Phi, psi and omega in degrees: 000125184235141178253157175297108186308318194266354178284147180278145178257139175272097185281352176295343182280346192233131171261116192256104181256011186297143170091347174249041191278159174255159185293155179286089176283171184284122187275139178242138180212156176320131188291177172084186179297315184297320180289325171305315181284326173304314175302313186278316186267324190277334186288312196290129183059050186264191185247000181145147189288335187281333178302337188248008179077015190276122177228168182232137189275340183246116184254006184275143188288152175282124182289335186242042179286140188277150175292143172278153168278101190294126176307330182292337173273325192263330190252101184240331178222172179301332178296325173296318181300326183289345184234352184227133187297315183296318178296325170298325174299316169306314184295315183293316175307309174315303184295315178296323178290325175291330180285318186287326170301314180290325178292318187289322184296324184289329176278358184086014196240163173255134173260127174259126182286151182243127177280152170266137178249115173273130179216166180237124171092283180208157182229140171266122183229170172293348174266006181114181182263125193232138169274174179302338179295347186285338185074175178303144179197156182255141180245113171294337179293329179240358176060052175232147172262131183244135185211124168261128187298338181294347178296331186293324175292321187286334176301326177274316191276323186268323190247004170067027173282153178287347183067203186109159185302316180294335175299322181292317180296328180297315183299317186290317184297320174308310178301313176296340174293321178296328183287323175300316176301324184289323184287326189266353173094011181262350181303320189295350181293342184273347185279140182071179180072174183270151173289176175142167187301331183246029178278170179286329178302309185291317183293327176295317180294322184286331176286325168294335170297310179305317178295328175300317176291327174297317175299312175307324176303317191257005189296333179267356184231011177271110179292143173269142190300323183289332184236347187069013179230153182292139182280326179264129184253345178215131176213118189258175178295325178300311181303308178308318177302323178290324172295316175298324184289325180285334174295317183291324180298332184254018169299139181303326178300306183300318180286319177302316185289333179287321191253339179237356181073006180205160183247129183237085177316325185295344180254012181288147175234341189229348181098158181285163175307324178292321177294318180296322181288318185299317183287320175301317182300320174304314176297316182295315181298315190267332185059020184237110184299339182289341173280004184254036179278080182293342187284347176262000000 
């Protein structure tokens, strides 16, 4: 995945809170094996910590937090995105939101931009306080995406993903899929009800995967308003494979097998590895959000 070296980045879409982190207090969740699996499988690519009953017991600020390398200062062009992970996140956010803004406009609707918040350690959100263990998530209460960049290292080391720049882009695009769901009114279908392979939660997560694929299909032909040119100039088959590999790495069945030694579909919240790959591929192949109706 390559970005236009000369393109300017819109850093106003990313709030950099790194360096103002709070200490890693003890995260509490429902006890027993179900709580463990929810923590491991349910949190990654989630919709917000309060839906999972996640709280943090320590609210005191860390006295010696180091200052962040602010993206507003470091991330100015596509060339920066090609060389720095945090700047790459800014560029993917810019690209994804440009696509959805144009797609909503084409459909006669209005798209409301959602900022991504980069944090370290823990973030306080309208959905509750969450540690980095929650992984990336979207909070519908404040319409923001929250991301600790250390997650991308854990995606490789803990979950066995091959990694790569587009694996990271897939994660960000999935979260913006949740924002699209919030704007269109489908996100609420994940609330309530029991978990399981046919649950509303699984269908919402798979649709967000599909929306990530739709963005990816159009990433290299979506012009930025500032330049009239696409911000992403190249997306290869190897990039798409990295995205599919990341989707498989966080499938409920893959995570359950790794952490509990058996697969229990009745507790699924996000879908199997095969399902996540299938729906991303559907979005990428068709480029049509109408083909992402996982509820049918």
